[in-house]
N, C-alpha and C positions, 0 to 999 in steps of 0.2 A: 685342974688340967685344962689347958687352953686348946681350942680347936686348931687343927692343922690347916695349912694353906689349902690342901685338897678338899677338906671338909667345907671350908668357906666357899671354895669355888662351886662345890656341889649345891650348897645352900643358895648361892647367888643364881646358879643356873635354874634351880627349882623355882626361885622367886621370879625370875625373868619369864620362865615358861608359864607359871601361874598367871602372871600379869598379862601375857599374850592371850591365854585362854579367856581370862576375865574380860579383857578388852574385846576379844572376838565375840563373846557372849553379849556384851553391851552393844556392839555393832549389829549383831543379829537381832537383838530385841528392838533396837532403833529401826532396823529394816522392817521388822514385822509390825511393830506398833505405830510407826509413823509413816514410813514410805509406802508400805503395802497395806496399811490399815483398812482402807476402803475395800480393797479386793478381798481381804479375809472376812470383812464384815458381810460382804455380799455372799461369800461362800458359807458363812455360818448362819446367815439369816434364815434359809430354809430349814435348818436343823432345829432352831429354837422358836420359830414362828410358823403358824399355819396361815397361808394366804388363800382367801376365798374371793373369787371374782363376782362382782355385782354388775349385772347387765346394764349397759347404757341405754337410755330410752331412745328408741328409733323415732325419727321425725314422722309427723303425720303427712298424709297426702290429702289435699283439698281440691274441690272443683273450683271453677273460676269465681264463684260467688262465696267461697269460704265454707262450703258444706263438706263435712268430713267424709272421705271415701276410704281411708285406711288410718287406723289408730292403734294404740296399744292397750292391752288390759293386763292387770297385775295377776301373775300366777306365781308358782313356787318352783324351786330347784332342790332336789334331794341329793345330798352327798353323805359319804361315810368316812370316818377316820378309822382305818383298819386296826391300828394299834390299841384303840379304846374298846374294841370288841373282844371279850374273852374267848379263848379257843372253844370252850365248852358251849358257848352261846351262838357261835357263828352260823351254824346250820339253822337254828330256830329264827335268828334275825333275818337270814336270807329268805327263809320260807315266808315270814310275815311280810317283808317288803315286796317280795314277788307277788304275793296274793293281793295286796292292796293296789300295787301299781301295774298289775297284769303283765308281769315280766317273767322270763324264764328263771326258775330258781337256781339252776346250775350256773348260769352266767352271773347272777347276783352273788352267789357264794364264791365264785372265782374272783370277783372284784374285791370283795371285802376280806378275802384271805391273803391278799398281797400286802404284807407288812412293810415292804420296801417303799410303799407310797404313803405320803402323809394324808392325802385325801383322794377319794375316788368318786366320780360322778355316777349316780345311780339313775336318775331320771330328771328330765327338764319339763317345763310347762305343766306342772302338776296343779290341779285345782284345789280349792280350799277344803272340800269335803274329804279328799284323800289325805291331805295334810293333817286334818283333825284326827283321822284314824291313826296316822303315824305318831302323832303326839301322845295319843293314849298308850302307845307301847312303852313310853317313858324309858327309852334306851339311850344311854350315854354313847356318844360317838356318831349319832345321826345328826347331820346339820341340815336345817331348813333355812334356805335363804330366798330372797326375793328374785323373781324372774319376770320377764316380759313375754307376752304372746301377741302376735299380730292379729288384729281383728278388723274385718271388713263389714261394717254395719249393714250394707246393702246386699250382702251375699254375692250373687252372680253378676250384679250390675257392673259393667265396664271391666269385666275380669281380664280380658286380653290387653287392656291398657294398663291396668294396675299391676298385673302379674301376681306373684306370691313370694313368700319367704320360706326358708328352711327352719329346722329345729333350733338353730342358733340365731334365728332372726336375720340371716344374711339373705339379700335379694337373689332370687333364682330366675325371675322372668319379668317382663314388662318394665314399667317405670321403677319397680322395686329393684330390679337388676341394673337398669341403665343409670340410675341415680343413687346406687348403693353407697358410694363414697360420701355423698351429701347426707343421706338419710341415717346412716349408721351413727350411733352415739359412741362415746368413748367410755369403756367399762370402768367401774369403780373397783375398789379393793377393800377387803376387811382383813386386818392382820391380827392374829390371836396368839398370845405367848404359849409355848409348849415346853414340857420338861424334857429331860435327857432321853427318855424312851418314847417321846412323841405323843404324850398325853396333854390335853388342855389343862392349863394351870388356872387355879382359882384366883391367884394373886396376879396383879398386873392388869392393865387396861387394854381393851381392844382399840385398834386404830381404824377409823373409817374414812375412806377417801371417796367422796360422792362422785357417782358417774356423771358425765356430761352429756346432755341431750344432743341428738342429731338435728340437722336443719329440716324444715318443713318444705314440701314441694307443692306448688300451686299449679294445677293443670289448666289447659284451655277448655277442657271438657265441662259442659254444663249438665249437672245432674238431671235436671228436668228434661232437657232435650235428649239425653241418653235414655231416659225412661221411654220417651216417645219412640226412639229408634228400636229399642228392645221389644217394646209392645208390638210394633208393626212387624218386626222380624219373626216374632213368635207366631203371629197370624199367618205370615207367609209360609212358615214351616208346616203349619196345619194344612194350608190350601195347596201348596206346591209339592210337599213331601220330597224335598231334594235329597238324593242319596249322598251328595258330597257337601251339603251344608249351604250356607248363605252368608252374605256380608252386607252391612249397611254403614255408610260413612256420611256424616253431616259436617259441612265445612263453611266457614265464612270466606267467600271467594275473594274478598278484597284484602284480607290479611293472611290467609292460609291457616288460620286457627281451626283446629279440629274441635267441633262442638260435641260430637258423639261418634263413637266407633264401636260397632257390635259385630260379633261373629256367632254363627251357629255351626257346629255344636259349641257350647260354652261350658264353664266349670265354676265351682264355688272356691275362691281362693282361701276361704277358711278351712277347706279340706281338699286341697288340690290332688291328693293321692288316692282319692276315692275311686272305686271301680277297678277293673282289670288293668294290670300294668301295661299291657300292649295297647290300651286305649288312651293312656295319658298323653302321648305325643299328639294324637289326633285332636283331643279337646283343648290342649294348651296352644296349639298352632294358631298364630294370628294370621288368618287367611287374607286379611285386608292389606297386609304388607309383605307377606312371605310367599303367597301363592300367585303364580302367573296364569293368565287365561287369555284366550283369543277374544278381543273385545267386540268383534263383529261390527254391526252398523253404528254403534256409539262412536267408533273411530272415524266414521265419515265426517264428523264435525271437524276433525283435524285436516282431512283432505280438502273439504270445502273451504275452510279458512285459508289454507295455503293457496288454493286456486284464486280466491278473491284477492288475497294480498298481492299475488303476482299478476293480477289483472288478466287472468287467462280465461275467465268466464264472465258472462253478463247475467244479471238476474232474470231477464226475460229471454235468454238464449234458448232456442228450441233443441230438443233431443228426441230420439225415437227409441223405444224399448220393445223389441219383439219377444221379450221373455228370456233372452240369452245374448251372449256376446262371444264371438270367435276371436281368440287371441293365439297366434302362432299355431293354428290348427287345433287348439283346445277349446272346447265349448264350456263357457262359464255361465251358469244359469242365474237368472234373477228369480226372486221368490214369487213374482207375478208378471204378467204381460201388461205393461203400462201404456204402451202405444206412444202417441205424441204427448210430450210434456216439456215445460220449460225447466230451468235450473232449480228454481224454488220448489216447484212441484216435485222434481226429482228427489230433493231432500225430504220433502213431506212424505213421499211414497217410499223412501229408503231404497231407491232403485239402484241396483248394482251396475247396470249398464251405464248410467250417467257417471258413476264414480270411476269406472274403468277408463272412460274417456278422459276424465279429469286427471287421473294418474298418468295416462299416456302423455297428456299435455305438459304436466309438471316434469316428467322424466325422473330417473332414479336419483340424480344428484340433488335436484330441488326438493323432491319429496322427502329424501333422507335428511336434508337440512332441517326441514320442519319437524320431522320425527325426533331428531336429536334436540332441537331447540325447545320442543314441548316437553322434554325430559324423559323420553322413552329410551330404554336400553341403559339406564343409569339410575342409581339409587337417589331418592329425593333428599336424603340426609336427615330424615325424621329421627328424633332421639329415642328410638325404641329398638330393641335387639331383634335380629333375624330378618332385616329387610332384604328383599331380593331385587336385582336390577332389571328383571324382565328379560326378554329375548328378542333381539333384532338381528336379522340376517346381515352378514357383511355385504357391503355394496357390491363387491366383486362377484357375489353369489346370486345377485338379483337379475333375472332375465325378464323378458316380456310378461310371462305368466305370473311370476312372483310380484312384479310391479303392479299388475292388474289386481291380484288378490290382496296385496297390502293396502291398496287404495280404499278397500271397503272393510278392512279390519281382520283379514285372515292371513295366516302366515307370519303374524307378529304376536308376541305374548307380552302382556303388561300386567302390573299389579293393580288392584282396585285403587290404591292410593295414587299411583301414577296417573290413572285415568281421570280421577276427580280433580287432581291438581292441574292437569292439562286443560280440561274443560273450564275450570275456574279462570284460567288465563283468557279464554274466549269470552267469558262472561264479564270480566272485571276491567276491560279496556286494553287487554293484550299483555298484561304483566304476569309472568310465571312466578308464583310465590313459593317460597320454601315452606312446606307443611310444618306447623307448630303443634306440639302436644303439651308443652310446659310453658307457662307464662313467667314464673319466677321461682326463686328459691329464697326462703325467708328464715330468719332465726326464731328462737322461741319468744322473742319480744316483738315479733312482727316486722323487724327491720329487713329490708330487701338486701340479700347478699349477692344475688345474680339475677338479671332480668333478660328474658328472651323476647326480642322485639320482632315484628314482621319484617321479612327480608325479601326484596325483589331480586330474583335470580337473573332475569333478563326480560327485555321487551321482545315478545315473540311476533305479535302482529300489531298493526296500528289501531288506534281507538276507532277509526272509521270502519275498519274491517270487523272489529269487535261489535260495534253498534249494528252493523248489517247482519252479522250472524245471530245476534240476540233476536232481531225481528224474524229472521228465517226460522230459528228454533222455536219461537213463540207460535209461528204458524203450524209447526209440526204438531203441537199440542192442540191447537184450536181446530185445525183442518186435516191433519195427517195421521200418522200411525200412533201418535202419542196421546190420543183423546182420553185415554183412561187416567191420564195425569192431570186433567183439567180441574181447577178449583174455582168455584163461583166467586167473583169479586177480585180475582187476582190474574194477572197475565203471567202464566207459567210457561217457561221455555224448556224444551227437553228433547231427548233423542232416545229411541228404542234400540235395543241390540239383541239379536238372536244368533248364536253360533252353533253349528253342528260340530261336535268333536270328531276325532278320527276313529270313533266307534259308532256304528250305525245306531240311531235312535237315542244318542246321548247329546244333550244340548246344554248351553249356558244361556240363560235369559237375564237380560239386564235393562236398566233404564236409568238415565241421569236427568235431573230436572233442577231448575233454579227459579227463584221468584223474589220480588217482582222482576219481570224480564227487563224493564227499563232501568232499574236500579237494584241489582241483585243483593239481597241481604243474606241469603242462605242457599246452598247447593247440596243436593242429596244424590248419592249413587247407591243403587241396590243391585247386587249380583246374586243370582240363584243358580247354583251349580248342580246340574243333572236333575231337573224337576221330574217328578213322577205323576204329574197331573194327567189323568186320562183324556181330558178335554183339549188341552193345549200345551205348547212348550214355548210360546212366543213371549218375548220380554214385554211387548205392548199389553199383554193380558195378565201376566204373572207379576212382573216387577213394577210396572207403572202404578198400579193401585197402592203398592207398598210405599213408593216414593210420595204419592199424593197424601197418604195418611200422615207421614212424617212431616212433610211440608206444611200441611194444613195445621197440625198441632203446633209446630214451631213458629209459624207466622203469627198465630193467635197469641202464643206465649210471648213473643217479641213485640207484641202490640203494633204490628204492621197493619195499617188501616186498609181494609178492602176497598177497592175502587167501586164507586157507585152505591156504597152502603154507608149510610150515615152512622156515626158513632153515637151510641146511646148517651143521653144526657146524664150528668152526675147528680146524685141525690145524697143529702145528709141524713143518716139513719136517726130517726127520732127515738126518744127515751120512752118506752112503754112499760117499764118495770113497775110492778106493784099495781098495775091497772087491772080492771076487770077485762076478761078476754074480749068481750064484744067491743069495748072502747079501744083496746089495742088494735083489733082487726081494722076498725074504721080509720084509725090514724095511719096505720101501715099502708092501707090501700089508697088513702087520700094523698100520700106522698109518692104514689106511683111505684110502690114496692109490692112484692108478694110475700106470703108467709106460709110456714108449715108449723104444725103443733106437735110438741113432744110432751108426753105425760098426760095426767088427768087432773081436772080441777077447773075452776072458773077465774083464777087469778094468775097473772104472768109474774113468775118469780125472777126470771132472767131472760136474756135474749142474746142472739149472736147473728150478725155483727153487733158490737157494742154501740151504745149511743155516741153520735158524733162522727162515726166512721163514714167516709165518702165512698159511695158505691155507685154502680150504674143503675139506671131505671130497670124495674122488673127483677132486681136481685131478690132472692128469697131470704127472709129473716126468720130464723128459728125462734119460736116462742116456747119457753120451758114453763110448763104448768106444775111440774112435780118438784117439790123442794129437794127431794133426794138427788135430783139431777145436778144440783149445785151445792151439795153438802160441803160444808167448810171443815177443814182440818187444821190442826196446829202443827207447824213445822218442828220436828224434834231436833235435839242436839246430836250431831253426827260425829263430833270430834273423836278421833282415835279409831273410828270404824274402818274396816277394810272396804274395798270397792264392792265386794259381794254383799257384805253386811249392810252397807248403806243402801245399796240397790234394793235389797229385800225389805228393809224397813220402810223406805219411801213407797215402794210398790204396794206394800200391804196397806198403806194409808191412801192409796189411789193417786199418788203423786208420781211424776216422772223425774228422772235424774239426768243431768248433763255432767259428764265426767271430765275433769281436767287433771292430768298427771296420773300417778300411780302410787300405790303404797297404802297410806292411811290418811284419813280425812284430817285436814288442818284448818280448813276454812269453808264456809258455805254462804250462799246467797239465794233466798233471803235467810236472815239469821233465825236462831232458835226462838220459838214463841210467835213467829209471824203466822197470821191466819191466811191460808190459801184455799182455793176451791179445788176439788178433785180434778185431776187432769192437768193441773199446772206443773211447772218444772222448777226443780231446785238444782242450782249449779253447785257442785261440790269439788273442791280442790284437794288432791291427794299428793302426799310426798312420802318417800321412804323414811323409815325411822333411822335417825343417826345413832351410831353405836360408838 
């Protein structure tokens, strides 16, 4: 029997319909597997791979001489894959992790019970001891990966400049915050294959994408000069007992480079959240750039410079101070009755009466021109967070009394950074420099990525006025109120400042000094806020000695030769090793050197400085008589050791370690088997293990 026409039509229709369906399926498959392939792969990737982030290495922060001020140390990160933890073991795992990591058990249990997440972070910056305890648990589903922790080897040194980082190594303050985009590295990734229910698979290889390091930042800060400033400020805190703290800034007046910046109170950036939470803001606050104060008599340097520049006063012009001045019916007192004095003596005596007269001669318009030209009432542009602009009254609000008080530094508020920048212009030939805190940004190979060069903002006064002011300010230290800042052999120029706050008995004591006066190499400002010294509150007695201490140490460190004091002759250190003690003593003394003895015995085993070193006459040479003092050790092989393991091994042998990188040791200098003396250093390079 043959099919009828209607049956054939039905067959053709079904065939046509089937062809359309098949063709549609082909188009759909083409759309999924070809056109949308990448999109679906991206959607599927999280379902069959576990992605673990590997922290990028944050760049180091160096001082101007390459000394490390902030670096990284290798720590660990603990994560958990919830789907790999059996329900029956979750509570026990949570309890074990909480106990080892000092965490809340309930919060840990909540995290590891969320099966909708492939991976949950339990803790960051975990040290090796705790990791060792976690490894002993031998629990599948716990992931231990490398992490970085910021480390500041000098603890509190320059803390307000450096700032600090958070738990994720992001910059939160100081240079760490201001240059976070440069310092931050690019994180790496580890991709691990997972099965359909989210468990790690034994088959298949992990993919490791190495993190990229951040750039390094080189500061203008000199670590040694910073030590000088911090030491002197510590002494000031003991002597003055200021209730609101103190500030010290050291600057190169010719370039605007900040060589040291210290605040009290300060903090340890390794643990910035130490202490009561309400105190954090107080200790983190960078008073040198964020706090404004009435500068008092230090500001008289600005008024004097303006009057000289405008030729409104002569050096020998006579004034008379009865101990006060009457302005628009208001009595403005001077701190003493100076009687008859010329202009230079008025500066030496810090006489308010003289400066009220100078302010009146300048008038509001001209005085305000110099106030703005010297940078007051505006931010300096230093590359640190939190800078304040200070406070300058609007010209329209300045009457005769305000003009008079502004002329000697009251009724105007400045930051310490603004003040030292302005006086630097007086010292350096009249150029207002932009303060610099960073010299350059370099990559991991030392190549300069960005450089910050000294920048002249404007010429404020002439070189002639600057020269005259240097001589006047030199006489303030040698003959006037700044005698406590005098340093034998150096011409120090400076100015004292004492301001009574708007609370009776509360003062701000300050002093600014630079040296040598004829060719300034360094300028220092110290501000002591609300001193509680029972004997005095004057800047001449409290702040000037602090500036003297910093200047004296810094000038010696910079090898600035004192005037009238001959530089000691140089001597080559002789070799007295293996000599009898009496022979070594005679040779040392005959070469115009001194010696001290360490250890017992009659034979010199070693000496410091080493033979051939060039030193000054009368330098002390240490003679070691005890062989144990120079005990030799063999450098071990550190390959594959962690930072902590390598450090412990070398320290146990009496050797020091210099750490490069993070992770596990891949290279060292000197090599294994080298013989070193105790106390010498081994440089070890560390890298993360590739997976």
